[in-house]
N, C-alpha and C positions, 0 to 999 in steps of 0.2 A: 170435399167433393172435386172431382176431376172430369172433364170434358176433353177427348183425344179426339179429333176430325182425321179423316184421312179421305183419299179417295179424288183429290183435286189434280189438276195437270192442266197440260197444252192440249187443246181440240180445235178442229176447224168449225167454221161457221156450219150450223145445221147437224153438228155433231152431239152426242150424249154423254153425260160423266155422271156416276153416282157415287154420293157423298155419303159417310159415315159418320156417327158420332157416339163412340163407346162412351158410356157415363159410371161412374164408379163413386162411392162416398155417401149416398143416398139412395131412399128408396125410389127408385126409377118410376116404378107403376103409378105414383102417387101423384106426379109432376107433370105438367104441361110442358112442352118442349119446343124450341123455335130455332128456326136456321136466320141469321141475318147476314148481309154482306156489306161489305165496304169497298167503293172503288177509290182510286187515287185523286184526292182532292174534292171528295164527297163525304158527307155523313154518312154513319152506318143507318142502314135501313133494313128492316123486317122484311124476309121473304115468304116464309110460311111458319105456322104455327100448328101443332096438334095437341088435343086434350089427353091427359093422362091413360083413360081408355081407348082413345084413336077417334073416338065417336064425333069429335068437333073440329075441323080443320078449316083455316082459314089461308089466304093467298095474298100477296101483294097482286094489284092490277097488271103489273110488268109481267108477272111470271105466269097468271093464270093460264091454265089449258097446255102450260109445256112444261111445268114442273110439279113433282108431286111428294108430298111429304108422307112419311110412314114411319113406324116403331116397332119393336119387336120388344115386349116387356120382358119376356123369358132370357133376353140376350142383353138387357140393358141398354140399346142402340136404338137410335133414330137415323132417317135415311133421308136424303133428298136426292131424287131421281130427276135428273135435269136434260130434258129433250130439247131438240131443234133450238140449239145454242144459238145466240146471237154475240156479236162483238160489244154490245153494251151489257153484256152478264159478266163481262170480266169484272172480277174483284176478289178480295179474299171472303172467304165464308166461314163464319162463325157459328156454333154450337152455342145455345144459351139455356140457361135454367133460372128462376127466380125463387129461393128458398130463404126466404126473409132479406136476404140481399142478392145481389146479380152475379150471376156466375158465369165466365165465358171460356170457350176454349182457345187454344192458341190461333187456330185460324187455318185454313186450306187455301193456296192460291189457284184460283181458277181463271185461266186464260185462255180466249176465244179468239183466234186469229188464223188467217191463211197463211 
């Protein structure tokens, strides 16, 4: 199982970023996928989760209405569109899947600062 995130970077408050997670090594279309984030000195927290076919989506209260999770099962990729970014969104963002055990990507840094 391999999860490779991309799309992070430095953005000003109010800006947007789109994260991607390319998955391989398993049947992507059969598994729920999630995005987590971890800010310095804080625990890792769930940001958004999408079911295998995309019909069920959940967001943390802190990002609801600003972030959108989606997936393309033909491309084995899950996305996180982040709009109206705030400084408190600064964190390392991780892609996650559970297949008998937990699998994490290497993370991508998102920094929101003026």
